[in-house]
PDB file of N, CA, C, O and CB in Angstrom:
ATOM      1  N   UNK A   1      -6.559 -39.466 -17.025  1.00  0.00           N
ATOM      2  CA  UNK A   1      -6.903 -40.858 -17.240  1.00  0.00           C
ATOM      3  C   UNK A   1      -7.599 -41.424 -16.005  1.00  0.00           C
ATOM      4  O   UNK A   1      -8.565 -42.176 -16.137  1.00  0.00           O
ATOM      5  CB  UNK A   1      -5.649 -41.678 -17.580  1.00  0.00           C
ATOM      6  N   UNK A   2      -7.130 -41.080 -14.821  1.00  0.00           N
ATOM      7  CA  UNK A   2      -7.732 -41.591 -13.593  1.00  0.00           C
ATOM      8  C   UNK A   2      -9.167 -41.100 -13.465  1.00  0.00           C
ATOM      9  O   UNK A   2     -10.056 -41.863 -13.089  1.00  0.00           O
ATOM     10  CB  UNK A   2      -6.909 -41.165 -12.364  1.00  0.00           C
ATOM     11  N   UNK A   3      -9.394 -39.827 -13.778  1.00  0.00           N
ATOM     12  CA  UNK A   3     -10.752 -39.283 -13.705  1.00  0.00           C
ATOM     13  C   UNK A   3     -11.695 -40.053 -14.619  1.00  0.00           C
ATOM     14  O   UNK A   3     -12.809 -40.395 -14.223  1.00  0.00           O
ATOM     15  CB  UNK A   3     -10.756 -37.794 -14.077  1.00  0.00           C
ATOM     16  N   UNK A   4     -11.253 -40.321 -15.831  1.00  0.00           N
ATOM     17  CA  UNK A   4     -12.092 -41.025 -16.794  1.00  0.00           C
ATOM     18  C   UNK A   4     -12.418 -42.431 -16.298  1.00  0.00           C
ATOM     19  O   UNK A   4     -13.544 -42.899 -16.470  1.00  0.00           O
ATOM     20  CB  UNK A   4     -11.400 -41.091 -18.162  1.00  0.00           C
ATOM     21  N   UNK A   5     -11.463 -43.099 -15.693  1.00  0.00           N
ATOM     22  CA  UNK A   5     -11.694 -44.445 -15.191  1.00  0.00           C
ATOM     23  C   UNK A   5     -12.629 -44.449 -13.984  1.00  0.00           C
ATOM     24  O   UNK A   5     -13.471 -45.337 -13.850  1.00  0.00           O
ATOM     25  CB  UNK A   5     -10.373 -45.097 -14.826  1.00  0.00           C
ATOM     26  N   UNK A   6     -12.482 -43.463 -13.112  1.00  0.00           N
ATOM     27  CA  UNK A   6     -13.391 -43.379 -11.975  1.00  0.00           C
ATOM     28  C   UNK A   6     -14.816 -43.081 -12.432  1.00  0.00           C
ATOM     29  O   UNK A   6     -15.774 -43.605 -11.865  1.00  0.00           O
ATOM     30  CB  UNK A   6     -12.917 -42.306 -10.995  1.00  0.00           C
ATOM     31  N   UNK A   7     -14.954 -42.246 -13.448  1.00  0.00           N
ATOM     32  CA  UNK A   7     -16.283 -41.977 -13.994  1.00  0.00           C
ATOM     33  C   UNK A   7     -16.856 -43.259 -14.600  1.00  0.00           C
ATOM     34  O   UNK A   7     -18.043 -43.543 -14.439  1.00  0.00           O
ATOM     35  CB  UNK A   7     -16.225 -40.843 -15.059  1.00  0.00           C
ATOM     36  N   UNK A   8     -16.029 -44.023 -15.289  1.00  0.00           N
ATOM     37  CA  UNK A   8     -16.493 -45.295 -15.859  1.00  0.00           C
ATOM     38  C   UNK A   8     -16.963 -46.233 -14.761  1.00  0.00           C
ATOM     39  O   UNK A   8     -17.963 -46.931 -14.927  1.00  0.00           O
ATOM     40  CB  UNK A   8     -15.376 -45.964 -16.683  1.00  0.00           C
ATOM     41  N   UNK A   9     -16.259 -46.257 -13.652  1.00  0.00           N
ATOM     42  CA  UNK A   9     -16.658 -47.111 -12.533  1.00  0.00           C
ATOM     43  C   UNK A   9     -17.997 -46.664 -11.960  1.00  0.00           C
ATOM     44  O   UNK A   9     -18.851 -47.496 -11.653  1.00  0.00           O
ATOM     45  CB  UNK A   9     -15.583 -47.098 -11.437  1.00  0.00           C
ATOM     46  N   UNK A  10     -18.182 -45.364 -11.815  1.00  0.00           N
ATOM     47  CA  UNK A  10     -19.451 -44.852 -11.295  1.00  0.00           C
ATOM     48  C   UNK A  10     -20.603 -45.157 -12.240  1.00  0.00           C
ATOM     49  O   UNK A  10     -21.697 -45.507 -11.796  1.00  0.00           O
ATOM     50  CB  UNK A  10     -19.358 -43.349 -11.058  1.00  0.00           C
ATOM     51  N   UNK A  11     -20.365 -45.026 -13.535  1.00  0.00           N
ATOM     52  CA  UNK A  11     -21.407 -45.330 -14.517  1.00  0.00           C
ATOM     53  C   UNK A  11     -21.751 -46.816 -14.472  1.00  0.00           C
ATOM     54  O   UNK A  11     -22.925 -47.182 -14.529  1.00  0.00           O
ATOM     55  CB  UNK A  11     -20.954 -44.924 -15.940  1.00  0.00           C
ATOM     56  N   UNK A  12     -20.739 -47.669 -14.372  1.00  0.00           N
ATOM     57  CA  UNK A  12     -20.980 -49.107 -14.281  1.00  0.00           C
ATOM     58  C   UNK A  12     -21.763 -49.442 -13.022  1.00  0.00           C
ATOM     59  O   UNK A  12     -22.675 -50.267 -13.064  1.00  0.00           O
ATOM     60  CB  UNK A  12     -19.658 -49.878 -14.301  1.00  0.00           C
ATOM     61  N   UNK A  13     -21.419 -48.814 -11.904  1.00  0.00           N
ATOM     62  CA  UNK A  13     -22.150 -49.043 -10.656  1.00  0.00           C
ATOM     63  C   UNK A  13     -23.599 -48.608 -10.799  1.00  0.00           C
ATOM     64  O   UNK A  13     -24.503 -49.304 -10.336  1.00  0.00           O
ATOM     65  CB  UNK A  13     -21.485 -48.293  -9.492  1.00  0.00           C
ATOM     66  N   UNK A  14     -23.829 -47.470 -11.431  1.00  0.00           N
ATOM     67  CA  UNK A  14     -25.201 -46.997 -11.633  1.00  0.00           C
ATOM     68  C   UNK A  14     -25.971 -47.959 -12.531  1.00  0.00           C
ATOM     69  O   UNK A  14     -27.148 -48.224 -12.288  1.00  0.00           O
ATOM     70  CB  UNK A  14     -25.204 -45.581 -12.242  1.00  0.00           C
ATOM     71  N   UNK A  15     -25.327 -48.476 -13.551  1.00  0.00           N
ATOM     72  CA  UNK A  15     -25.992 -49.430 -14.446  1.00  0.00           C
ATOM     73  C   UNK A  15     -26.350 -50.706 -13.702  1.00  0.00           C
ATOM     74  O   UNK A  15     -27.415 -51.281 -13.924  1.00  0.00           O
ATOM     75  CB  UNK A  15     -25.098 -49.757 -15.652  1.00  0.00           C
ATOM     76  N   UNK A  16     -25.472 -51.145 -12.829  1.00  0.00           N
ATOM     77  CA  UNK A  16     -25.755 -52.355 -12.056  1.00  0.00           C
ATOM     78  C   UNK A  16     -26.943 -52.139 -11.138  1.00  0.00           C
ATOM     79  O   UNK A  16     -27.778 -53.029 -10.976  1.00  0.00           O
ATOM     80  CB  UNK A  16     -24.528 -52.776 -11.240  1.00  0.00           C
ATOM     81  N   UNK A  17     -27.021 -50.968 -10.540  1.00  0.00           N
ATOM     82  CA  UNK A  17     -28.141 -50.673  -9.638  1.00  0.00           C
ATOM     83  C   UNK A  17     -29.455 -50.624 -10.400  1.00  0.00           C
ATOM     84  O   UNK A  17     -30.499 -50.964  -9.845  1.00  0.00           O
ATOM     85  CB  UNK A  17     -27.909 -49.345  -8.907  1.00  0.00           C
ATOM     86  N   UNK A  18     -29.423 -50.208 -11.653  1.00  0.00           N
ATOM     87  CA  UNK A  18     -30.643 -50.057 -12.429  1.00  0.00           C
ATOM     88  C   UNK A  18     -31.233 -51.395 -12.848  1.00  0.00           C
ATOM     89  O   UNK A  18     -32.444 -51.498 -13.043  1.00  0.00           O
ATOM     90  CB  UNK A  18     -30.376 -49.216 -13.647  1.00  0.00           C
ATOM     91  N   UNK A  19     -30.409 -52.408 -12.987  1.00  0.00           N
ATOM     92  CA  UNK A  19     -30.906 -53.690 -13.473  1.00  0.00           C
ATOM     93  C   UNK A  19     -30.270 -54.827 -12.698  1.00  0.00           C
ATOM     94  O   UNK A  19     -29.291 -55.424 -13.147  1.00  0.00           O
ATOM     95  CB  UNK A  19     -30.631 -53.848 -14.973  1.00  0.00           C
ATOM     96  N   UNK A  20     -30.827 -55.126 -11.532  1.00  0.00           N
ATOM     97  CA  UNK A  20     -30.258 -56.172 -10.683  1.00  0.00           C
ATOM     98  C   UNK A  20     -30.630 -57.563 -11.166  1.00  0.00           C
ATOM     99  O   UNK A  20     -30.064 -58.545 -10.686  1.00  0.00           O
ATOM    100  CB  UNK A  20     -30.717 -55.991  -9.252  1.00  0.00           C
ATOM    101  N   UNK A  21     -31.570 -57.678 -12.109  1.00  0.00           N
ATOM    102  CA  UNK A  21     -31.996 -58.982 -12.590  1.00  0.00           C
ATOM    103  C   UNK A  21     -30.908 -59.613 -13.456  1.00  0.00           C
ATOM    104  O   UNK A  21     -30.639 -60.807 -13.324  1.00  0.00           O
ATOM    105  CB  UNK A  21     -33.308 -58.861 -13.379  1.00  0.00           C
ATOM    106  N   UNK A  22     -30.283 -58.843 -14.330  1.00  0.00           N
ATOM    107  CA  UNK A  22     -29.225 -59.354 -15.190  1.00  0.00           C
ATOM    108  C   UNK A  22     -27.954 -59.521 -14.371  1.00  0.00           C
ATOM    109  O   UNK A  22     -27.541 -58.599 -13.667  1.00  0.00           O
ATOM    110  CB  UNK A  22     -28.983 -58.414 -16.397  1.00  0.00           C
ATOM    111  N   UNK A  23     -27.335 -60.688 -14.460  1.00  0.00           N
ATOM    112  CA  UNK A  23     -26.091 -60.941 -13.726  1.00  0.00           C
ATOM    113  C   UNK A  23     -24.933 -60.330 -14.501  1.00  0.00           C
ATOM    114  O   UNK A  23     -24.646 -60.737 -15.627  1.00  0.00           O
ATOM    115  CB  UNK A  23     -25.864 -62.472 -13.505  1.00  0.00           C
ATOM    116  N   UNK A  24     -24.266 -59.349 -13.891  1.00  0.00           N
ATOM    117  CA  UNK A  24     -23.184 -58.620 -14.536  1.00  0.00           C
ATOM    118  C   UNK A  24     -21.799 -59.158 -14.149  1.00  0.00           C
ATOM    119  O   UNK A  24     -20.793 -58.510 -14.438  1.00  0.00           O
ATOM    120  CB  UNK A  24     -23.280 -57.152 -14.184  1.00  0.00           C
ATOM    121  N   UNK A  25     -21.730 -60.323 -13.504  1.00  0.00           N
ATOM    122  CA  UNK A  25     -20.451 -60.887 -13.085  1.00  0.00           C
ATOM    123  C   UNK A  25     -19.546 -61.067 -14.303  1.00  0.00           C
ATOM    124  O   UNK A  25     -19.896 -61.754 -15.263  1.00  0.00           O
ATOM    125  CB  UNK A  25     -20.659 -62.241 -12.351  1.00  0.00           C
ATOM    126  N   UNK A  26     -18.382 -60.437 -14.241  1.00  0.00           N
ATOM    127  CA  UNK A  26     -17.438 -60.525 -15.352  1.00  0.00           C
ATOM    128  C   UNK A  26     -16.207 -59.691 -15.031  1.00  0.00           C
ATOM    129  O   UNK A  26     -16.139 -59.036 -13.992  1.00  0.00           O
ATOM    130  CB  UNK A  26     -18.092 -60.054 -16.677  1.00  0.00           C
ATOM    131  N   UNK A  27     -15.253 -59.723 -15.920  1.00  0.00           N
ATOM    132  CA  UNK A  27     -14.082 -58.848 -15.857  1.00  0.00           C
ATOM    133  C   UNK A  27     -14.183 -57.917 -17.052  1.00  0.00           C
ATOM    134  O   UNK A  27     -14.278 -58.368 -18.193  1.00  0.00           O
ATOM    135  CB  UNK A  27     -12.719 -59.666 -15.862  1.00  0.00           C
ATOM    136  N   UNK A  28     -14.163 -56.611 -16.788  1.00  0.00           N
ATOM    137  CA  UNK A  28     -14.336 -55.614 -17.829  1.00  0.00           C
ATOM    138  C   UNK A  28     -13.026 -54.842 -18.022  1.00  0.00           C
ATOM    139  O   UNK A  28     -12.419 -54.388 -17.052  1.00  0.00           O
ATOM    140  CB  UNK A  28     -15.499 -54.650 -17.477  1.00  0.00           C
ATOM    141  N   UNK A  29     -12.600 -54.700 -19.267  1.00  0.00           N
ATOM    142  CA  UNK A  29     -11.414 -53.915 -19.587  1.00  0.00           C
ATOM    143  C   UNK A  29     -11.454 -53.561 -21.058  1.00  0.00           C
ATOM    144  O   UNK A  29     -12.230 -54.123 -21.831  1.00  0.00           O
ATOM    145  CB  UNK A  29     -10.111 -54.685 -19.236  1.00  0.00           C
ATOM    146  N   UNK A  30     -10.610 -52.627 -21.428  1.00  0.00           N
ATOM    147  CA  UNK A  30     -10.473 -52.235 -22.823  1.00  0.00           C
ATOM    148  C   UNK A  30      -9.070 -52.616 -23.266  1.00  0.00           C
ATOM    149  O   UNK A  30      -8.105 -52.032 -22.773  1.00  0.00           O
ATOM    150  CB  UNK A  30     -10.743 -50.700 -23.024  1.00  0.00           C
ATOM    151  N   UNK A  31      -8.917 -53.570 -24.172  1.00  0.00           N
ATOM    152  CA  UNK A  31      -7.575 -54.008 -24.579  1.00  0.00           C
ATOM    153  C   UNK A  31      -6.756 -52.896 -25.236  1.00  0.00           C
ATOM    154  O   UNK A  31      -5.536 -53.014 -25.356  1.00  0.00           O
ATOM    155  CB  UNK A  31      -7.688 -55.176 -25.534  1.00  0.00           C
ATOM    156  N   UNK A  32      -7.410 -51.833 -25.654  1.00  0.00           N
ATOM    157  CA  UNK A  32      -6.692 -50.705 -26.253  1.00  0.00           C
ATOM    158  C   UNK A  32      -6.178 -49.726 -25.209  1.00  0.00           C
ATOM    159  O   UNK A  32      -5.452 -48.789 -25.542  1.00  0.00           O
ATOM    160  CB  UNK A  32      -7.589 -49.979 -27.230  1.00  0.00           C
ATOM    161  N   UNK A  33      -6.553 -49.935 -23.939  1.00  0.00           N
ATOM    162  CA  UNK A  33      -6.116 -49.059 -22.854  1.00  0.00           C
ATOM    163  C   UNK A  33      -5.501 -49.922 -21.754  1.00  0.00           C
ATOM    164  O   UNK A  33      -6.193 -50.345 -20.828  1.00  0.00           O
ATOM    165  CB  UNK A  33      -7.306 -48.204 -22.299  1.00  0.00           C
ATOM    166  N   UNK A  34      -4.236 -50.171 -21.857  1.00  0.00           N
ATOM    167  CA  UNK A  34      -3.545 -51.011 -20.876  1.00  0.00           C
ATOM    168  C   UNK A  34      -3.516 -50.363 -19.498  1.00  0.00           C
ATOM    169  O   UNK A  34      -3.499 -49.139 -19.371  1.00  0.00           O
ATOM    170  CB  UNK A  34      -2.123 -51.299 -21.339  1.00  0.00           C
ATOM    171  N   UNK A  35      -3.510 -51.196 -18.480  1.00  0.00           N
ATOM    172  CA  UNK A  35      -3.266 -50.708 -17.129  1.00  0.00           C
ATOM    173  C   UNK A  35      -4.477 -50.526 -16.245  1.00  0.00           C
ATOM    174  O   UNK A  35      -4.344 -49.997 -15.141  1.00  0.00           O
ATOM    175  CB  UNK A  35      -2.581 -49.450 -17.210  1.00  0.00           C
ATOM    176  N   UNK A  36      -5.666 -50.946 -16.683  1.00  0.00           N
ATOM    177  CA  UNK A  36      -6.826 -50.810 -15.813  1.00  0.00           C
ATOM    178  C   UNK A  36      -7.894 -51.840 -16.186  1.00  0.00           C
ATOM    179  O   UNK A  36      -7.881 -52.407 -17.278  1.00  0.00           O
ATOM    180  CB  UNK A  36      -7.401 -49.382 -15.898  1.00  0.00           C
ATOM    181  N   UNK A  37      -8.804 -52.061 -15.260  1.00  0.00           N
ATOM    182  CA  UNK A  37      -9.919 -52.966 -15.500  1.00  0.00           C
ATOM    183  C   UNK A  37     -10.851 -52.980 -14.298  1.00  0.00           C
ATOM    184  O   UNK A  37     -10.546 -52.401 -13.255  1.00  0.00           O
ATOM    185  CB  UNK A  37      -9.412 -54.384 -15.803  1.00  0.00           C
ATOM    186  N   UNK A  38     -11.986 -53.644 -14.454  1.00  0.00           N
ATOM    187  CA  UNK A  38     -12.984 -53.738 -13.390  1.00  0.00           C
ATOM    188  C   UNK A  38     -13.433 -55.184 -13.281  1.00  0.00           C
ATOM    189  O   UNK A  38     -13.746 -55.818 -14.289  1.00  0.00           O
ATOM    190  CB  UNK A  38     -14.198 -52.794 -13.662  1.00  0.00           C
ATOM    191  N   UNK A  39     -13.467 -55.709 -12.065  1.00  0.00           N
ATOM    192  CA  UNK A  39     -14.045 -57.020 -11.789  1.00  0.00           C
ATOM    193  C   UNK A  39     -15.405 -56.793 -11.145  1.00  0.00           C
ATOM    194  O   UNK A  39     -15.532 -55.978 -10.231  1.00  0.00           O
ATOM    195  CB  UNK A  39     -13.110 -57.887 -10.864  1.00  0.00           C
ATOM    196  N   UNK A  40     -16.410 -57.500 -11.610  1.00  0.00           N
ATOM    197  CA  UNK A  40     -17.748 -57.386 -11.043  1.00  0.00           C
ATOM    198  C   UNK A  40     -18.199 -58.777 -10.623  1.00  0.00           C
ATOM    199  O   UNK A  40     -18.148 -59.721 -11.411  1.00  0.00           O
ATOM    200  CB  UNK A  40     -18.751 -56.748 -12.062  1.00  0.00           C
ATOM    201  N   UNK A  41     -18.640 -58.894  -9.375  1.00  0.00           N
ATOM    202  CA  UNK A  41     -19.219 -60.146  -8.876  1.00  0.00           C
ATOM    203  C   UNK A  41     -20.590 -59.810  -8.325  1.00  0.00           C
ATOM    204  O   UNK A  41     -20.729 -58.946  -7.460  1.00  0.00           O
ATOM    205  CB  UNK A  41     -18.307 -60.826  -7.778  1.00  0.00           C
ATOM    206  N   UNK A  42     -21.602 -60.501  -8.832  1.00  0.00           N
ATOM    207  CA  UNK A  42     -22.966 -60.221  -8.419  1.00  0.00           C
ATOM    208  C   UNK A  42     -23.563 -61.445  -7.749  1.00  0.00           C
ATOM    209  O   UNK A  42     -23.376 -62.578  -8.194  1.00  0.00           O
ATOM    210  CB  UNK A  42     -23.822 -59.789  -9.617  1.00  0.00           C
ATOM    211  N   UNK A  43     -24.277 -61.192  -6.682  1.00  0.00           N
ATOM    212  CA  UNK A  43     -25.023 -62.228  -5.976  1.00  0.00           C
ATOM    213  C   UNK A  43     -26.397 -61.655  -5.658  1.00  0.00           C
ATOM    214  O   UNK A  43     -26.530 -60.777  -4.806  1.00  0.00           O
ATOM    215  CB  UNK A  43     -24.276 -62.699  -4.668  1.00  0.00           C
ATOM    216  N   UNK A  44     -27.410 -62.154  -6.343  1.00  0.00           N
ATOM    217  CA  UNK A  44     -28.774 -61.650  -6.198  1.00  0.00           C
ATOM    218  C   UNK A  44     -28.806 -60.145  -6.437  1.00  0.00           C
ATOM    219  O   UNK A  44     -28.604 -59.699  -7.566  1.00  0.00           O
ATOM    220  CB  UNK A  44     -29.333 -61.984  -4.799  1.00  0.00           C
ATOM    221  N   UNK A  45     -29.054 -59.360  -5.398  1.00  0.00           N
ATOM    222  CA  UNK A  45     -29.188 -57.915  -5.559  1.00  0.00           C
ATOM    223  C   UNK A  45     -27.962 -57.145  -5.067  1.00  0.00           C
ATOM    224  O   UNK A  45     -28.032 -55.930  -4.883  1.00  0.00           O
ATOM    225  CB  UNK A  45     -30.415 -57.433  -4.824  1.00  0.00           C
ATOM    226  N   UNK A  46     -26.865 -57.822  -4.856  1.00  0.00           N
ATOM    227  CA  UNK A  46     -25.637 -57.177  -4.391  1.00  0.00           C
ATOM    228  C   UNK A  46     -24.549 -57.349  -5.442  1.00  0.00           C
ATOM    229  O   UNK A  46     -24.329 -58.447  -5.953  1.00  0.00           O
ATOM    230  CB  UNK A  46     -25.180 -57.765  -3.026  1.00  0.00           C
ATOM    231  N   UNK A  47     -23.872 -56.248  -5.755  1.00  0.00           N
ATOM    232  CA  UNK A  47     -22.734 -56.298  -6.672  1.00  0.00           C
ATOM    233  C   UNK A  47     -21.495 -55.805  -5.927  1.00  0.00           C
ATOM    234  O   UNK A  47     -21.540 -54.792  -5.230  1.00  0.00           O
ATOM    235  CB  UNK A  47     -23.000 -55.438  -7.959  1.00  0.00           C
ATOM    236  N   UNK A  48     -20.394 -56.532  -6.082  1.00  0.00           N
ATOM    237  CA  UNK A  48     -19.115 -56.141  -5.509  1.00  0.00           C
ATOM    238  C   UNK A  48     -18.179 -55.868  -6.668  1.00  0.00           C
ATOM    239  O   UNK A  48     -18.010 -56.714  -7.546  1.00  0.00           O
ATOM    240  CB  UNK A  48     -18.540 -57.243  -4.547  1.00  0.00           C
ATOM    241  N   UNK A  49     -17.561 -54.679  -6.678  1.00  0.00           N
ATOM    242  CA  UNK A  49     -16.677 -54.290  -7.769  1.00  0.00           C
ATOM    243  C   UNK A  49     -15.274 -54.025  -7.241  1.00  0.00           C
ATOM    244  O   UNK A  49     -15.102 -53.417  -6.185  1.00  0.00           O
ATOM    245  CB  UNK A  49     -17.220 -53.047  -8.494  1.00  0.00           C
ATOM    246  N   UNK A  50     -14.295 -54.478  -7.969  1.00  0.00           N
ATOM    247  CA  UNK A  50     -12.913 -54.065  -7.717  1.00  0.00           C
ATOM    248  C   UNK A  50     -12.426 -53.404  -9.006  1.00  0.00           C
ATOM    249  O   UNK A  50     -12.569 -53.944 -10.103  1.00  0.00           O
ATOM    250  CB  UNK A  50     -11.985 -55.297  -7.291  1.00  0.00           C
ATOM    251  N   UNK A  51     -11.860 -52.246  -8.835  1.00  0.00           N
ATOM    252  CA  UNK A  51     -11.363 -51.450  -9.949  1.00  0.00           C
ATOM    253  C   UNK A  51      -9.856 -51.355  -9.777  1.00  0.00           C
ATOM    254  O   UNK A  51      -9.377 -50.844  -8.765  1.00  0.00           O
ATOM    255  CB  UNK A  51     -12.037 -50.021 -10.003  1.00  0.00           C
ATOM    256  N   UNK A  52      -9.098 -51.846 -10.764  1.00  0.00           N
ATOM    257  CA  UNK A  52      -7.642 -51.812 -10.636  1.00  0.00           C
ATOM    258  C   UNK A  52      -7.029 -50.905 -11.689  1.00  0.00           C
ATOM    259  O   UNK A  52      -7.475 -50.838 -12.834  1.00  0.00           O
ATOM    260  CB  UNK A  52      -7.059 -53.222 -10.751  1.00  0.00           C
ATOM    261  N   UNK A  53      -5.993 -50.217 -11.253  1.00  0.00           N
ATOM    262  CA  UNK A  53      -5.314 -49.242 -12.091  1.00  0.00           C
ATOM    263  C   UNK A  53      -3.817 -49.353 -11.826  1.00  0.00           C
ATOM    264  O   UNK A  53      -3.379 -49.278 -10.677  1.00  0.00           O
ATOM    265  CB  UNK A  53      -5.834 -47.792 -11.818  1.00  0.00           C
ATOM    266  N   UNK A  54      -3.037 -49.531 -12.883  1.00  0.00           N
ATOM    267  CA  UNK A  54      -1.588 -49.606 -12.748  1.00  0.00           C
ATOM    268  C   UNK A  54      -0.970 -48.309 -13.236  1.00  0.00           C
ATOM    269  O   UNK A  54      -1.257 -47.851 -14.343  1.00  0.00           O
ATOM    270  CB  UNK A  54      -1.017 -50.811 -13.529  1.00  0.00           C
ATOM    271  N   UNK A  55      -0.113 -47.714 -12.398  1.00  0.00           N
ATOM    272  CA  UNK A  55       0.556 -46.472 -12.748  1.00  0.00           C
ATOM    273  C   UNK A  55       1.711 -46.707 -13.698  1.00  0.00           C
ATOM    274  O   UNK A  55       2.019 -47.853 -14.026  1.00  0.00           O
ATOM    275  CB  UNK A  55       1.046 -45.774 -11.505  1.00  0.00           C
ATOM    276  N   UNK A  56       2.364 -45.629 -14.150  1.00  0.00           N
ATOM    277  CA  UNK A  56       3.484 -45.743 -15.081  1.00  0.00           C
ATOM    278  C   UNK A  56       4.645 -46.553 -14.517  1.00  0.00           C
ATOM    279  O   UNK A  56       5.429 -47.133 -15.269  1.00  0.00           O
ATOM    280  CB  UNK A  56       3.970 -44.371 -15.464  1.00  0.00           C
ATOM    281  N   UNK A  57       4.753 -46.592 -13.178  1.00  0.00           N
ATOM    282  CA  UNK A  57       5.833 -47.358 -12.559  1.00  0.00           C
ATOM    283  C   UNK A  57       5.438 -48.809 -12.297  1.00  0.00           C
ATOM    284  O   UNK A  57       6.212 -49.565 -11.710  1.00  0.00           O
ATOM    285  CB  UNK A  57       6.253 -46.702 -11.262  1.00  0.00           C
ATOM    286  N   UNK A  58       4.232 -49.204 -12.733  1.00  0.00           N
ATOM    287  CA  UNK A  58       3.773 -50.582 -12.565  1.00  0.00           C
ATOM    288  C   UNK A  58       3.130 -50.866 -11.220  1.00  0.00           C
ATOM    289  O   UNK A  58       2.718 -51.998 -10.968  1.00  0.00           O
ATOM    290  CB  UNK A  58       4.912 -51.508 -12.756  1.00  0.00           C
ATOM    291  N   UNK A  59       3.034 -49.870 -10.349  1.00  0.00           N
ATOM    292  CA  UNK A  59       2.428 -50.071  -9.030  1.00  0.00           C
ATOM    293  C   UNK A  59       0.905 -50.030  -9.148  1.00  0.00           C
ATOM    294  O   UNK A  59       0.350 -49.124  -9.769  1.00  0.00           O
ATOM    295  CB  UNK A  59       2.923 -48.994  -8.024  1.00  0.00           C
ATOM    296  N   UNK A  60       0.231 -51.017  -8.548  1.00  0.00           N
ATOM    297  CA  UNK A  60      -1.226 -51.052  -8.644  1.00  0.00           C
ATOM    298  C   UNK A  60      -1.908 -50.170  -7.601  1.00  0.00           C
ATOM    299  O   UNK A  60      -1.395 -49.972  -6.500  1.00  0.00           O
ATOM    300  CB  UNK A  60      -1.713 -52.472  -8.500  1.00  0.00           C
ATOM    301  N   UNK A  61      -3.065 -49.652  -7.969  1.00  0.00           N
ATOM    302  CA  UNK A  61      -3.972 -48.982  -7.048  1.00  0.00           C
ATOM    303  C   UNK A  61      -5.314 -49.678  -7.216  1.00  0.00           C
ATOM    304  O   UNK A  61      -5.785 -49.874  -8.336  1.00  0.00           O
ATOM    305  CB  UNK A  61      -4.069 -47.416  -7.325  1.00  0.00           C
ATOM    306  N   UNK A  62      -5.930 -50.053  -6.088  1.00  0.00           N
ATOM    307  CA  UNK A  62      -7.199 -50.768  -6.125  1.00  0.00           C
ATOM    308  C   UNK A  62      -8.290 -49.928  -5.470  1.00  0.00           C
ATOM    309  O   UNK A  62      -8.057 -49.283  -4.447  1.00  0.00           O
ATOM    310  CB  UNK A  62      -7.075 -52.137  -5.426  1.00  0.00           C
ATOM    311  N   UNK A  63      -9.465 -49.940  -6.057  1.00  0.00           N
ATOM    312  CA  UNK A  63     -10.649 -49.302  -5.494  1.00  0.00           C
ATOM    313  C   UNK A  63     -11.717 -50.387  -5.403  1.00  0.00           C
ATOM    314  O   UNK A  63     -11.762 -51.295  -6.233  1.00  0.00           O
ATOM    315  CB  UNK A  63     -11.134 -48.065  -6.368  1.00  0.00           C
ATOM    316  N   UNK A  64     -12.568 -50.288  -4.401  1.00  0.00           N
ATOM    317  CA  UNK A  64     -13.668 -51.248  -4.279  1.00  0.00           C
ATOM    318  C   UNK A  64     -14.978 -50.501  -4.104  1.00  0.00           C
ATOM    319  O   UNK A  64     -15.009 -49.380  -3.595  1.00  0.00           O
ATOM    320  CB  UNK A  64     -13.433 -52.217  -3.092  1.00  0.00           C
ATOM    321  N   UNK A  65     -16.050 -51.134  -4.530  1.00  0.00           N
ATOM    322  CA  UNK A  65     -17.390 -50.561  -4.365  1.00  0.00           C
ATOM    323  C   UNK A  65     -18.376 -51.695  -4.167  1.00  0.00           C
ATOM    324  O   UNK A  65     -18.188 -52.794  -4.689  1.00  0.00           O
ATOM    325  CB  UNK A  65     -17.794 -49.682  -5.594  1.00  0.00           C
ATOM    326  N   UNK A  66     -19.417 -51.422  -3.417  1.00  0.00           N
ATOM    327  CA  UNK A  66     -20.508 -52.371  -3.216  1.00  0.00           C
ATOM    328  C   UNK A  66     -21.798 -51.654  -3.575  1.00  0.00           C
ATOM    329  O   UNK A  66     -22.019 -50.513  -3.167  1.00  0.00           O
ATOM    330  CB  UNK A  66     -20.545 -52.919  -1.739  1.00  0.00           C
ATOM    331  N   UNK A  67     -22.634 -52.315  -4.326  1.00  0.00           N
ATOM    332  CA  UNK A  67     -23.904 -51.747  -4.743  1.00  0.00           C
ATOM    333  C   UNK A  67     -25.018 -52.706  -4.338  1.00  0.00           C
ATOM    334  O   UNK A  67     -24.951 -53.902  -4.621  1.00  0.00           O
ATOM    335  CB  UNK A  67     -23.925 -51.477  -6.279  1.00  0.00           C
ATOM    336  N   UNK A  68     -26.038 -52.176  -3.676  1.00  0.00           N
ATOM    337  CA  UNK A  68     -27.185 -52.979  -3.272  1.00  0.00           C
ATOM    338  C   UNK A  68     -28.419 -52.486  -4.010  1.00  0.00           C
ATOM    339  O   UNK A  68     -28.619 -51.279  -4.143  1.00  0.00           O
ATOM    340  CB  UNK A  68     -27.399 -52.918  -1.736  1.00  0.00           C
ATOM    341  N   UNK A  69     -29.241 -53.396  -4.487  1.00  0.00           N
ATOM    342  CA  UNK A  69     -30.500 -53.045  -5.127  1.00  0.00           C
ATOM    343  C   UNK A  69     -31.612 -53.717  -4.343  1.00  0.00           C
ATOM    344  O   UNK A  69     -31.534 -54.907  -4.036  1.00  0.00           O
ATOM    345  CB  UNK A  69     -30.524 -53.474  -6.635  1.00  0.00           C
ATOM    346  N   UNK A  70     -32.610 -52.982  -4.030  1.00  0.00           N
ATOM    347  CA  UNK A  70     -33.721 -53.547  -3.241  1.00  0.00           C
ATOM    348  C   UNK A  70     -34.842 -53.957  -4.134  1.00  0.00           C
ATOM    349  O   UNK A  70     -35.862 -54.453  -3.657  1.00  0.00           O
ATOM    350  CB  UNK A  70     -34.230 -52.553  -2.207  1.00  0.00           C
TER     351      UNK A  70
END
């Protein structure tokens, strides 16, 4: 499950880099898959992502990424 979520984060980051004109600021999650989601905040050509994942014991793990488009 973690691998699939990390791949989703990488794909989302690549999509953001491909189209910096569209503002992707939002919270992304799948209601059918509890325990994870992605926050995206975009400012001009910079996107900041936080990826959160909750384990079976309820403990959170956070990942962050920054994407710049020139």
